N, C-alpha and C positions, 0 to 999 in steps of 0.2 A: 611647753615642751612637746616635741613630736611624739607620735604614738610609740609606746614602749613595746619591746619584744615580750613574748610569753615568758621568757626566763626572768626578766626583770619584774614583770607584772606578778608572777607567782610569788616572788619574795616580798613585794611591797603592796600587793592588792589589799585595799581596805585600810591602809596605814592612816592612823590619826592619833599620834602620840600625845598631842596637846589635850585630847579628850580624856586621857588616862594618866595625867600627871607625868607625862614624858616616858611612860613605860614602853620599852621596845617590844615586849610581849604583852598582848592585851590581857589584862587581869581577868580572872574568873570571878564574875559577880554571882555569888551563890544565893543572894537574897531572893526570897519569894515574894516579899512585900516591900513597897516603896512608899515613904511618907510624903505628905504634901505640906507646904508652908501655910496654906490657907484653903478654904472651901472652894474658892473660885479656881484655884490651880487644879484641884482635884476634879472639878467639873469639866474643865477644859481638856484634861487628859482623858477623861472617860468618854466625852463626846467626840473626840478625835480632832478638835480644833487646834490642839497643840501636841507636838511630838514629845514623847517621853515614856516613862515606865511607871506602872503602878501595881502590876501583878505578874508573877513569873511565867504563868502559862501564856501570857500575851506578849512576851518579849523581854529581853534585858540587854545591857550593853555588850556582853560577850557574843550573844546571838546576833546582834546588829552588826558587829564587826565582821562576823562570818558572812552574813548576807551581803554586806558591802563588797567583800572580797570576791565572792562568787559572781555577783553582778558585774564587777569590773572584768573578771576573767572571761565572761560570756558576752560582754558588750551589751548589757541589759540595763533597763531602767530601774529594776527593782528585783529583790529576791526575798524568799521566805524559807527559813530553815526549820525542819521538822525532825521527828524522832527516828524516822527510818525512810528508806526508799519507798516502801509500801504506804507509809503515811503521806508521802508526797504524791504518789500515784492516786491513791483513793481520795485524798483531799482535793486534788485538782479536778478529778472527774466528777465527784459528787458536788463540788461547788459550781461547776459549769453546766452540768447536764441534769435535767429533771425527768421524772417519770413521763413516759410517752415519747421521749426523744431517742435519737439513734446515733450510734458510733460506728465508725469504720476503723478496723485495726488489722494488723498483720496476723496471718494464720500461724506463722512461726515466730515466736518471741518468748520472753521470759514467762515461764509457766504460771507463776503466781499472778501476773497481770492477766493472763488468759482466764485463770480461775476466778479472779476478782470480777472481770467483765461478765462471766457466766453467772456469778453470784448475784450481781445487781440486776441482771435480766430476770432471774427467778424471783428476787425479793422486791425489786422496785420498778419493774417494767421498763428498764432501760436496755433496749436491744442493741446487740453488736453484730455486725456482719464481718466475718473474718475472711481476709482475702490474701492472695499472693501479692505481697507488697513490693516485690522486686520489679513489678510493672506498675508505674505510677498511675496509668490510666485506669487501673482496676479500682482506685479510689472513686473516680468519677462514676464508673459503672455501678458501683455498690451504693452510691449516695441516693438518698430518698428526700422527699420534701421536709421530713422531720429530722434530717441529719444535723446534728449539732457539732460533732467533733470528729476530726481525723486524728487517729493515734499513730505515731511513727516511732519505730525503734530501729535504729541503724547505727552500727552493725547490730544484728539481732543476737539474742541469746537462745541457743548455743551455736547456731550455724553460721554466724557472722555474715548473714545475708545483708544486702545493701539496697536501700530505698533512695530514689532520687528526691532529696528533700526539697529542692527548689521547685521541681515540677509539681510535687504534691501540694506545696504551699500555694503555688499559682492556681491550681485547680480549686483549692479551698477558697481562695479569694474570689474567684469567679462565682462560686456557689454560696458565698456568705457563711462559710463553715470555719470554726476555729481549728488550729493545728497545735498539737503538743508533741514534742520529740523527746524520747528518752535518749540522753546523750551519755549514759553511764559508761558504755564500752569505749567510746571514742575519747571522751574528756575534752575540755576546751583546748588542750594542746593540739589535738588532731582535727577538730571539727567545731564549727560555730554555726549551729542551725539557725539562730536568730538572724544572722546576716544573710541567710538564704530564704528568709520570709516567714518562718514559723512564729506563732504567738508566744509560746513559752517552751521552756526546756525543763526536764526534771533530771535529777541525779540521785542514784543511791550513793550517798557520800561515804557509806560503809566501804565502798570499793576504792577506786583510784584517788579520789579527793583526800580521803583519810590515809589510805595507802599502806597501813601497817597491821591490818587485821585485829584492831583493838578497839573498835567503836561501831556503833550503829547509828546512822543518821541519813536524812534525805534533804534535798533542796529543790525548790521550785524557783525558776528565774525567768523573767520575761518582761512584758510591758506592764504598766501600772494597772491597767484594767483587769487583766487576768490575775496578777499577784494579789491585788487588793480584794478581788472576789474570794480567793482562797483564805486570805488573812482574816476576813470578816465572817467567813462561813466555817469551813472545816477547822481552821486553826483555833477559832474561838469556841466552837460548839463540840468538837469531837475529842479534844484533849490530846492531840498527838504532838505536843510541843517538845522541842529539843532541850536537853539539860545543858546548863552553861558549861559544865565540865566537858561534855561531849563536843559542844561547839568549839571550845578551845582546842581540843585534840584535832578537829578537822582543820582549823586555822593553821595549826602547826604542820599538819600534813601537806597543806597546799603550798607551803614555802619551798618544798622540794619536788612539787608536782612535775615541773618541766624537766628536771634532771632525771627523775624516775621514768617518765614517759619516753624520753629519748632512748633509755636503755631497754624498756619494755618493747618498744618498737623494733629496735635493731635485733634484739634477741629473738623475738617472734618471727621476724622475717627470715633469719638464718634457720631456725628450727622448722618453719613451714616448708622451706626448700628441702631440708634434709628428709622430712617425713614424706614428701612427694616422691623421693627417690627410693624409699624403702619398700621392698617387695611385699611385706605383710600389710601395708597400708593401702586400702582400696580407694580412698578419696581423702583429699585435704581441702579444708575450707578456710581460706585466709584472703582477705580482699587485696593484699599486696601482691598476690600471685597473678600473673597474666592469665592463668587458666580459670580464675574466678569469674563467674558468670557476669558480674557487674563491676569488674575491675576498672573499666573506663570511668564509670560514675564515681566510684570510690576515689580514683585518682584526681577527679575534678573537685570533689567536695571535702575530701580529707586532706587538708593542706599540710599538716604537720607530720603525718605518717599514718600507718594502717592499724595501729593499736597492738595490744599485747595478747589478744585472744585468738586462739586457733581451735578448730574442731577437726577431728580426723576419724575415719571409720576403719575399724579392724575386722569387720564382717559379722561377727556374732556376739551375742551377749556374753558367752563364755570367754571369748577372746578379750572383750572389753574389760571384764572383771579380772582376767589374768594380768593384763597390762597394769591395771589399777593396783593390783596386789603385789606386783613385782618391781615397781619402780623403787628406787632407794633415795635419790635426792629430791625428786618431786614429791609433794605432799598430797595424800588422798584426803580431800576435804570438799565442802560444799561451796564456799564462797569464792571470790576472785578479786583481782585488783591490788593484792598486797605485794610486798617486796619479794616474798617467797613464791616459787612456782607451785601452783595448785592444780591438781588433776582430778577429774571425776568421770565416772561412767554415767552419762546423762539419763539413760532409760531406767536405771535403778536408783537414781538419786534425785536431782532437781525436777526431772520430768516423770517421776514415778507416780505422781498424782494424776497424770493424764492416762486415759485408757490407751491400749495398744493402737486402737483406731485413730484416736486423736494424735498420738505421737507420729503415726504413719502419715497422717494428713499434714502435719507440721514438718515432715521430712526428718524426724528424729529416728534414725535406724537403731536397731538393737545393739550394734557394735560401735556406736558413736561415743567418742571421748572428747570432753571439753578440757582444754588446756589453757590456764591462765599463766602466761609466761612471766616469771619474775625477773629480778635484776642480777641473779647469780651469773657465773661465768657460762657463756653460751656453749662452749665446747663440752663442759662438764654436764650440762643439761642434756645435750645431744647424746653424749655417751650413755647417760642413764636411760634415756628413752630407747636407744638402740639395743642395749642389753636386754631390756624387757621384750622388745619386739622380736629380737633374734631368737628368743626362747619360746615363742608362741608355738603351740602344737600345730602340726601340719593340718 
């Protein structure tokens, strides 16, 4: 069969009904322990010479179905599902990088990733150089003889900045450095970093893959070498395994991923244009706008659309909080990627753990609002945002 579209793949990714007695929905295997017919079978499963299951922390059939589905969506050799996005991030970093080695990462990205990298510098001697990742050559300039990993997040959280994935991957290949891309904001619907040369991708499956604000999960997906390293290190030693019930929820969410992302994309594009025309908005950050600093790169590497994430600046912290407190249809909350539209004031919420100086260096202004555009009616969402913006104090 010829290559399937993302719409068909989302519905059928990982399908193997014969392995589950013909069940159209993969069953939830809640067993924590699996028995063996004999000692030789148990030995083969434990030493890895045979595929199978023996202990819930190390995998089960529901988890495997999710991993197969995400690997198919991303065009990968292998995947590993974990308990959260941060379990995926910390797991891949600590499995690939050791004390005395070096990482290059964006200055502006998900604040907990930044905090984690600072944490391992203090605790484990793994140094990170933070750069302006909108210029791919900055990765080369920041690299050292002990550089082990280039971390990519594109579009970034919350400013939706764009990194040229292919160029960074090419530089990494020249230098013998691994590349990991956080593809949470884009999803496989909009962007396939593995096809652009990176070694592995991570997702906070809590967001778009799950899609309904009802689970916490993470996924690492990429080549066998990287995924196996995490599977036999972080997954086995740190205990960040995904529950089978959660794996099932992510699988269910993936079936509507393409339909949801199509709507997220179209709604966000309309709202970004509306915000750009409102006099109370000082700046709009959305890669689908021609005014975006790396719009051309985004158009080249984001083939499905530009995503459902927008950031916009209303000038001051007071204005940001006013908008957050006065929307009616949009929900004030921390997360993103659900079917509902979620809004937050970044400086006082997700990036409150950074100092004002760190926020400023990352481009997080005091009036910045992050908007995760849902799948509601676009006109009604725009009306809600307008009514709050129209009432901003002079």
